[in-house]
C-alpha distance (Angstrom), angle and dihedral (degrees) to the residues before:
residue distance angle dihedral
M1 . . .
S2 3.76 . .
N3 3.92 121.5 .
S4 3.73 91.1 -114.7
V5 3.82 93.6 54.5
R6 3.71 90.0 44.1
S7 3.84 92.6 52.3
A8 3.86 89.7 48.1
M9 3.74 91.5 54.3
V10 3.80 94.0 47.4
L11 3.83 90.4 49.7
T12 3.83 92.0 48.8
M13 3.90 90.4 50.4
L14 3.80 89.2 47.2
L15 3.77 93.2 55.3
L16 3.77 94.2 44.6
I17 3.79 91.0 49.9
C18 3.76 92.9 49.7
G19 3.84 92.3 47.0
E20 3.68 93.5 -128.4
G21 3.80 127.6 157.2
A22 3.77 127.3 -128.3
V23 3.84 113.9 -35.0
G24 3.75 115.8 -137.4
E25 3.77 143.4 51.4
D26 3.81 94.7 -38.6
G27 3.79 93.5 49.5
G28 3.83 90.5 52.1
L29 3.78 115.4 -165.7
A30 3.82 97.2 -34.2
S31 3.80 88.9 102.8
F32 3.75 94.7 49.2
W33 3.82 110.6 38.1
P34 3.82 123.0 57.3
K35 3.81 104.5 -119.0
D36 3.78 110.5 160.6
S37 3.84 86.2 -12.0
P38 3.83 129.5 149.2
P39 3.81 108.1 -89.7
K40 3.80 117.8 -102.3
Q41 3.74 142.5 154.8
W42 3.77 127.8 -134.6
D43 3.88 129.2 -169.8
L44 3.78 128.8 -147.8
I45 3.75 126.3 -150.7
A46 3.72 135.7 175.2
V47 3.81 115.0 -77.0
S48 3.76 87.2 -136.5
A49 3.87 89.6 60.1
K50 3.79 97.6 48.7
S51 3.88 91.3 111.5
T52 3.76 92.5 48.4
P53 3.85 112.6 111.7
N54 3.84 92.4 -131.7
P55 3.75 108.6 15.0
Q56 3.76 120.0 -164.6
I57 3.87 113.5 -101.0
L58 3.84 106.0 -126.0
M59 3.76 95.1 -174.6
S60 3.81 138.5 -9.0
V61 3.81 124.9 -154.7
A62 3.79 129.4 -161.4
N63 3.79 133.0 -177.6
Q64 3.83 122.9 -138.2
N65 3.76 121.8 -171.8
I66 3.83 115.8 -134.4
S67 3.85 97.7 174.4
E68 3.76 137.7 -30.5
N69 3.81 92.9 -69.8
K70 3.79 101.6 24.4
F71 3.88 129.9 71.9
V72 3.83 140.5 157.0
L73 3.77 126.9 -132.4
W74 3.90 109.2 -150.3
F75 3.84 121.4 -155.8
F76 3.82 119.6 -162.0
N77 3.81 143.9 140.8
K78 3.87 84.0 62.9
Q79 3.81 123.7 148.5
G80 3.88 109.3 -87.6
Q81 3.85 94.0 21.1
K82 3.72 117.3 121.3
P83 3.85 121.0 -134.3
G84 3.75 107.2 -73.7
D85 3.83 94.8 16.5
R86 3.69 115.3 127.2
Q87 3.83 139.8 168.8
G88 3.78 122.8 -146.6
E89 3.78 137.6 -165.8
S90 3.79 116.0 -154.5
Y91 3.78 115.9 -144.5
R92 3.82 138.2 -177.4
V93 3.76 136.8 179.9
C94 3.83 115.3 -121.1
E95 3.77 119.1 -162.6
N96 3.82 111.1 -143.8
P97 3.82 130.3 -176.9
K98 3.81 88.9 -120.7
R99 3.88 97.7 38.4
A100 3.74 143.7 -31.1
W101 3.78 117.1 -99.6
L102 3.80 136.9 -156.7
Y103 3.88 104.6 -134.5
L104 3.71 126.8 -158.0
D105 3.82 102.7 -146.7
S106 3.81 104.9 176.1
Y107 3.78 150.2 -17.0
V108 3.79 117.6 -116.3
D109 3.83 126.1 -155.8
V110 3.88 120.1 -165.1
N111 3.76 123.6 -179.1
N112 3.83 139.0 138.8
Q113 3.76 89.6 -75.0
G114 3.79 92.4 61.4
S115 3.86 132.5 -97.5
A116 3.76 137.9 -59.9
V117 3.83 130.3 -165.1
H118 3.77 119.6 -152.2
P119 3.86 113.3 -166.0
V120 3.76 116.3 -158.5
E121 3.82 129.9 -139.3
V122 3.80 127.2 -162.4
D123 3.81 124.2 -128.6
R124 3.73 96.6 179.4
A125 3.86 134.4 -0.4
L126 3.77 127.8 -176.6
L127 3.76 125.5 -168.5
I128 3.89 110.8 -160.7
T129 3.79 125.0 -169.6
E130 3.82 126.4 175.2
G131 3.79 114.3 -88.0
E132 3.79 95.8 8.5
D133 3.83 133.6 93.0
P134 3.82 114.6 -98.8
I135 3.77 111.4 -94.6
D136 3.86 115.6 -133.2
L137 3.78 99.5 -145.1
L138 3.72 93.4 -161.5
A139 3.80 97.9 45.5
D140 3.78 94.3 49.6
G141 3.82 94.1 46.6
E142 3.78 98.0 -118.1
H143 3.84 92.3 118.9
R144 3.83 94.5 49.7
V145 3.76 91.0 56.7
C146 3.80 86.5 69.0
G147 3.85 95.2 48.1
E148 3.78 138.9 -85.4
T149 3.84 94.6 -79.6
G150 3.74 135.3 46.5
Q151 3.81 132.4 60.4
P152 3.83 126.2 -96.8
Y153 3.77 97.1 -123.2
L154 3.77 110.3 169.4
I155 3.71 134.3 -4.1
W156 3.83 106.1 -105.2
S157 3.80 95.0 -165.5
P158 2.97 149.4 30.6
T159 3.77 90.5 17.8
A160 3.77 123.8 -160.5
R161 3.82 117.9 -133.4
I162 3.82 90.2 -113.5
Y163 3.83 130.0 4.7
R164 3.77 137.6 154.6
M165 3.81 132.0 -135.0
K166 3.79 126.8 -156.9
V167 3.76 113.7 -176.7
W168 3.90 130.3 178.2
G169 3.80 116.7 -171.1
H170 3.80 150.6 138.5
L171 3.74 140.7 -139.7
V172 3.82 112.6 -90.3
E173 3.88 92.1 -131.7
N174 3.80 92.0 64.5
V175 3.79 129.0 3.7
K176 3.77 91.1 -146.7
W177 3.86 90.6 73.4
R178 3.73 101.0 83.2
W179 3.85 136.5 176.5
F180 3.79 139.5 -179.1
W181 3.72 127.6 -158.4
D182 3.82 128.8 -170.3
A183 3.90 121.7 -177.9
E184 3.64 139.7 166.7
V185 3.85 112.7 -149.8
T186 3.84 122.3 -157.4
S187 3.80 121.7 -174.8
G188 3.69 128.9 -165.4
E189 3.82 93.8 48.8
T190 3.81 126.1 143.3
I191 3.78 123.2 -148.5
E192 3.73 128.3 -167.4
N193 3.90 116.3 -146.3
D194 3.78 111.8 -167.7
C195 3.87 90.9 174.5
L196 3.88 86.2 83.3
A197 3.74 124.5 72.7
P198 2.93 113.5 -103.4
V199 3.75 98.3 28.2
E200 3.79 111.6 -105.8
R201 3.77 133.5 -149.0
R202 3.75 112.3 -162.4
P203 3.76 135.8 177.6
A204 3.83 108.8 -108.2
V205 3.73 146.1 -173.7
K206 3.78 110.0 -133.4
V207 3.83 119.9 -148.5
Q208 3.84 120.3 -172.0
E209 3.79 108.6 -168.6
A210 3.81 148.8 177.2
Y211 3.80 123.8 -163.9
W212 3.82 134.0 -167.8
S213 3.84 129.1 -178.0
N214 3.72 142.0 155.1
F215 3.75 94.1 -142.6
T216 3.76 95.1 115.2
A217 3.90 100.5 15.0
P218 3.86 116.5 51.7
A219 3.86 90.5 -147.8
G220 3.80 91.4 46.7
Q221 3.75 130.7 -117.8
W222 3.79 142.1 -152.1
S223 3.79 110.7 -108.3
L224 3.86 89.4 177.2
G225 3.80 124.2 28.2
S226 3.84 125.0 -31.0
G227 3.73 142.5 -101.0
E228 3.76 147.2 164.6
I229 3.76 118.9 -58.6
D230 3.86 124.9 -148.4
S231 3.82 103.9 -120.3
A232 3.79 89.7 -151.9
T233 3.81 99.8 52.9
G234 3.85 100.7 17.7
W235 3.78 89.6 -129.7
P236 3.80 128.4 119.2
T237 3.79 117.3 -89.0
G238 3.78 93.2 -153.8
R239 3.83 91.0 -119.0
S240 3.80 127.8 116.5
V241 3.82 92.4 14.7
A242 3.80 118.1 172.0
F243 3.76 116.5 -164.2
G244 3.82 120.4 -121.6
R245 3.80 105.1 -171.0
T246 3.77 142.7 30.9
V247 3.77 122.6 -150.6
W248 3.90 126.3 -172.3
H249 3.70 116.0 -157.5
G250 3.73 106.6 -156.4
A251 3.76 133.7 -143.6
G252 3.83 113.5 -103.8
R253 3.79 85.9 61.4
I254 3.78 95.0 -79.0
P255 3.85 109.4 143.8
Y256 3.83 112.4 -168.9
F257 3.76 89.1 29.2
M258 3.82 86.8 154.3
T259 3.71 133.9 -3.6
G260 3.80 134.1 -164.5
G261 3.86 145.6 160.3
A262 3.78 131.2 -78.3
D263 3.79 89.8 -75.7
S264 3.86 90.4 67.0
I265 3.80 92.0 -122.0
P266 3.88 109.4 137.7
T267 3.79 113.2 -117.4
W268 3.81 99.4 164.2
C269 3.90 123.5 45.6
V270 3.84 140.1 179.5
N271 3.79 109.0 -107.6
R272 3.88 100.2 169.9
I273 3.85 134.5 28.4
V274 3.83 117.4 -174.9
P275 3.84 132.1 172.5
T276 3.68 121.0 -112.4
T277 3.74 130.2 -154.0
D278 3.88 100.2 -144.9
G279 3.74 100.8 33.9
V280 3.76 91.5 -110.7
G281 3.83 109.9 64.2
F282 3.75 99.1 165.8
R283 3.71 95.5 -164.5
K284 3.81 105.4 -174.1
A285 3.74 121.3 -120.5
E286 3.84 111.3 -94.4
């Protein structure tokens, strides 16, 4: 049996086991993001440590269902986090006459002092596809169909092969806390993860991104990538943006299946996926 045939058989079995629908442009993100999905936790390690007997966990992710169309991704076991600390991102799927969107509604912080929810609001959002004029999602009313708050994050369906998002926004609690996100999204990718045994090749959605905010630095700073800053406002113009990170969201509803730098070479990989009973899990790094 050839390697290509064996890989195809493994992939087919993976999708049947996971209970996913069609993978690809027509299936949208349903095969890649855990909306109304059984709760699980997955751990990421350094690709360079894949042969180490007990590699350090660099980040763990868990999905928690809130309702049929709403869920949270929790991030923990990260460098600098204390035991029990976690950060969350709250998502929902919004059906729109033109297309369905995956919306990022808020950031959530949980620590031993309690919890805080930080809803986001968009000031400007551009959808850019090759050969077409950019679509201003606020000006044309598409964003408002999904509510006054939240950020159009990724197209849920139908997805274009390649598109780009440029989004400027602020935290609802105080307009002075601003952020900018620029991402190029590519569907129909395949990524090989040899941190798992056996080695897995999964369909993936690749996201190359840059991110700026003034959450921790009053003057603002790029935490991912770089770009032009307006000298009058101190905010990104959206021009001359260089991406700083690549993320692959994998089939089987495993977002952040692998991550890497601007060169799209994976440096972090999932090496363990385990079911959880409460949708959170928070198994500590060993």
